[in-house]
C-alpha positions as CSV (number, residue, x, y, z in Angstrom):
1,M,-9.6,-19.1,-6.7
2,D,-10.5,-15.8,-5.3
3,I,-8.7,-15.5,-2.0
4,I,-10.0,-12.9,0.3
5,L,-7.6,-11.7,2.8
6,I,-8.7,-10.1,6.0
7,P,-6.0,-8.5,8.3
8,G,-5.8,-8.3,11.8
9,L,-6.4,-5.3,14.3
10,W,-4.4,-2.0,13.2
11,L,-3.8,-3.3,9.6
12,D,-5.3,-2.5,6.3
13,A,-5.3,-4.3,2.6
14,A,-1.6,-3.2,2.3
15,S,-0.5,-5.5,5.1
16,W,-1.0,-8.5,2.7
17,D,1.4,-6.8,0.1
18,P,4.2,-9.2,1.1
19,V,2.1,-12.1,-0.1
20,V,0.2,-11.0,-2.9
21,P,2.6,-11.6,-5.7
22,A,3.3,-15.2,-5.0
23,L,-0.5,-16.1,-4.7
24,R,-1.0,-14.4,-8.2
25,E,1.8,-15.9,-9.8
26,A,0.2,-19.4,-8.5
27,G,-2.7,-18.5,-10.5
28,H,-5.1,-17.2,-7.6
29,T,-6.7,-13.8,-7.4
30,P,-5.8,-12.2,-4.3
31,R,-8.3,-9.7,-2.7
32,P,-6.8,-8.1,0.1
33,V,-9.6,-5.9,2.3
34,T,-9.3,-2.9,4.4
35,L,-12.2,-3.0,6.9
36,P,-14.5,-0.3,7.6
37,G,-13.4,2.5,10.1
38,V,-9.8,1.5,10.0
39,G,-7.7,4.5,10.6
40,A,-10.9,6.7,10.8
41,P,-11.4,9.1,13.8
42,A,-14.0,8.5,16.6
43,A,-16.4,10.8,14.9
44,E,-16.3,8.4,11.9
45,S,-15.8,5.0,13.5
46,A,-17.6,5.1,16.9
47,H,-20.8,3.3,15.6
48,I,-18.7,0.6,13.8
49,G,-18.6,-3.0,15.5
50,I,-17.3,-6.3,14.4
51,Q,-20.5,-7.2,12.6
52,D,-20.0,-4.2,10.2
53,W,-16.8,-6.0,9.5
54,V,-18.3,-9.2,9.1
55,D,-20.9,-7.6,6.6
56,A,-18.2,-6.0,4.7
57,V,-16.5,-9.5,4.0
58,V,-19.9,-11.1,3.3
59,A,-20.2,-8.2,0.6
60,E,-17.0,-9.6,-0.6
61,I,-18.0,-12.9,-1.0
62,D,-21.2,-11.8,-2.6
63,A,-19.2,-10.1,-5.5
64,S,-17.4,-13.3,-6.4
65,A,-18.8,-15.4,-9.1
66,E,-17.2,-18.4,-7.6
67,P,-16.6,-19.8,-4.2
68,V,-13.9,-18.2,-2.3
69,V,-11.3,-18.9,0.2
70,L,-11.3,-16.6,3.3
71,V,-8.0,-15.9,4.9
72,G,-8.0,-14.1,8.5
73,H,-5.0,-13.1,10.3
74,S,-5.2,-12.8,14.1
75,G,-8.3,-10.9,15.1
76,G,-9.4,-11.2,11.5
77,G,-9.9,-14.7,12.3
78,N,-13.3,-14.0,14.1
79,V,-14.6,-12.0,11.1
80,V,-14.0,-14.6,8.4
81,W,-15.6,-17.3,10.8
82,A,-18.6,-15.4,11.1
83,A,-18.8,-14.8,7.4
84,A,-18.3,-18.4,6.7
85,E,-21.4,-19.0,8.8
86,A,-23.4,-16.3,6.8
87,R,-22.2,-17.7,3.4
88,A,-21.2,-21.3,4.2
89,D,-22.1,-22.6,0.4
90,R,-19.7,-19.9,-1.1
91,V,-16.9,-20.8,1.0
92,A,-14.4,-23.1,-0.2
93,R,-12.0,-23.1,2.6
94,V,-11.2,-20.9,5.7
95,V,-7.6,-20.2,6.5
96,F,-6.7,-18.9,10.1
97,V,-3.2,-17.3,10.2
98,D,-2.0,-17.8,13.7
99,S,-5.8,-17.4,15.1
100,V,-8.4,-19.9,15.8
101,P,-12.1,-20.2,15.2
102,P,-14.0,-18.4,17.7
103,P,-17.3,-19.7,19.6
104,P,-20.5,-17.9,19.5
105,G,-19.9,-14.7,21.8
106,G,-16.3,-15.0,21.4
107,S,-14.3,-11.7,21.2
108,I,-10.8,-10.5,20.1
109,S,-9.6,-8.9,23.2
110,E,-9.6,-5.7,25.5
111,F,-7.2,-2.7,24.6
112,D,-6.9,0.8,25.8
113,V,-9.1,3.5,23.9
114,V,-7.2,6.8,23.0
115,D,-9.4,9.7,21.8
116,G,-12.2,7.3,21.1
117,V,-10.1,4.8,18.9
118,I,-7.7,1.9,19.6
119,P,-4.3,2.9,18.3
120,F,-1.7,0.4,17.6
121,P,-0.2,-0.3,21.1
122,G,3.6,-0.7,19.9
123,W,5.6,-4.2,19.5
124,E,6.6,-4.1,22.9
125,F,3.0,-4.7,24.1
126,F,3.2,-8.2,22.7
127,D,4.7,-11.3,24.0
128,E,8.3,-12.1,22.9
129,P,7.6,-15.1,20.9
130,D,5.0,-13.3,19.0
131,V,7.5,-10.6,17.6
132,A,10.9,-12.3,17.9
133,D,11.4,-13.1,14.2
134,I,10.5,-9.2,13.3
135,D,13.6,-7.4,12.9
136,A,14.0,-3.9,14.0
137,E,13.7,-2.3,10.5
138,T,10.5,-4.4,9.6
139,R,9.1,-3.3,13.1
140,A,9.7,0.2,12.2
141,T,8.4,0.2,9.0
142,W,5.1,-1.6,9.7
143,A,4.5,0.2,12.9
144,Q,4.4,3.5,10.8
145,R,1.7,2.0,8.5
146,T,-0.5,0.8,11.4
147,R,-4.0,2.4,11.6
148,S,-6.3,2.5,14.5
149,V,-9.6,0.6,14.9
150,P,-12.8,1.5,15.9
151,A,-13.2,1.4,19.7
152,K,-16.0,-1.2,19.6
153,V,-14.4,-3.9,17.4
154,P,-12.0,-5.7,19.6
155,S,-14.4,-6.2,22.5
156,D,-17.6,-7.1,20.3
157,E,-19.0,-10.4,20.7
158,V,-19.2,-12.1,17.4
159,R,-22.5,-13.5,16.3
160,L,-22.5,-17.0,15.1
161,E,-26.2,-18.3,14.7
162,G,-26.5,-21.8,13.0
163,T,-23.9,-24.4,12.4
164,A,-23.3,-24.3,8.7
165,R,-19.8,-23.1,9.3
166,H,-18.6,-26.5,10.6
167,A,-18.9,-28.1,7.2
168,V,-16.6,-25.5,5.7
169,P,-12.8,-26.9,5.5
170,V,-10.4,-25.1,7.9
171,T,-6.7,-24.7,7.8
172,I,-4.9,-23.2,10.9
173,L,-1.5,-21.8,10.0
174,S,-0.1,-21.7,13.6
175,G,2.8,-19.7,14.3
176,G,4.5,-21.7,16.9
177,M,2.8,-25.1,17.4
178,D,2.5,-28.1,15.2
179,E,-0.9,-30.2,15.1
180,P,-0.3,-32.2,18.3
181,A,0.7,-29.1,20.4
182,F,-2.0,-27.0,19.1
183,R,-4.8,-30.1,19.6
184,E,-3.3,-30.4,23.3
185,A,-3.3,-26.7,23.8
186,I,-7.0,-25.9,22.5
187,A,-8.4,-28.8,24.3
188,Q,-7.8,-26.7,27.4
189,W,-9.7,-23.5,26.1
190,G,-13.3,-24.3,26.9
191,P,-15.9,-23.2,24.3
192,Y,-12.9,-22.7,21.8
193,S,-12.2,-26.5,22.1
194,A,-15.8,-27.4,21.4
195,E,-15.8,-25.0,18.2
196,F,-13.1,-26.6,17.0
197,D,-14.0,-29.9,17.6
198,A,-17.6,-29.4,15.9
199,I,-15.6,-28.6,12.5
200,A,-15.7,-31.6,10.0
201,D,-12.5,-30.8,8.4
202,A,-9.6,-29.2,10.2
203,E,-5.9,-29.4,9.6
204,V,-3.2,-27.5,11.5
205,V,-0.1,-26.6,9.9
206,A,3.1,-25.1,11.9
207,L,4.7,-22.1,10.2
208,G,7.5,-21.9,12.7
209,S,7.0,-18.1,13.0
210,G,6.0,-15.4,15.2
211,H,2.3,-13.9,15.2
212,W,3.0,-11.7,11.9
213,P,4.5,-13.9,9.4
214,Q,3.2,-11.9,6.5
215,F,6.0,-9.3,7.7
216,S,8.5,-11.8,8.9
217,Q,8.1,-14.8,6.9
218,P,6.3,-14.0,3.8
219,E,7.7,-16.6,1.6
220,R,6.7,-19.4,4.2
221,L,3.2,-17.8,4.6
222,S,2.8,-17.5,0.8
223,S,3.9,-21.4,0.4
224,A,1.4,-22.5,3.2
225,L,-1.5,-20.4,1.8
226,I,-1.0,-22.0,-1.7
227,A,-0.7,-25.5,-0.4
228,A,-3.9,-24.8,1.8
229,V,-6.1,-23.4,-1.4
230,R,-7.1,-26.6,-3.0
């Protein structure tokens, strides 16, 4: 199975390096993607929005001869969900890594723009549960490998026209919540709750990790991805 791996903000295709070998050993073809404008200065990336990221993933789907699995980490979840709407007949499953399916018009978040782009804000920016399982050495290594993202992308509203995506099976690999806790939490999230409830086949798997399991617990994430791809 072709598995298209979409990173979250500030990360490129190499952020999936810790899990790619296990996916290959399981007989799959992992295809990590670096999205347009990542690491580029404002002069080259100011025009790039989240739809350009979605279009890049759709192009990856179209390049596959068979149906694919889409995996989106964090903000990459918005990207893969919109791509699933565009190519629902070509997507066998969508896997969200510590992320949730966004509703129409949803966005990732707001971050400070510096020199026309959005740089990685540092591990200290995030809540402690998100980073608690990343040791100092791993934080230092990956902080050096982060890259800026185009200024428009995090606050751009995702376009979801139609309902074809709701027929695509979904697995949510939740860092800190098991399925009952996740369902209780998302029930309070307004349009996110309605979007999740509309999915015909959705499962939630607890990873017991922080927000970046590909760095902190790659073996556990690899096993969960392999189990989801069926």
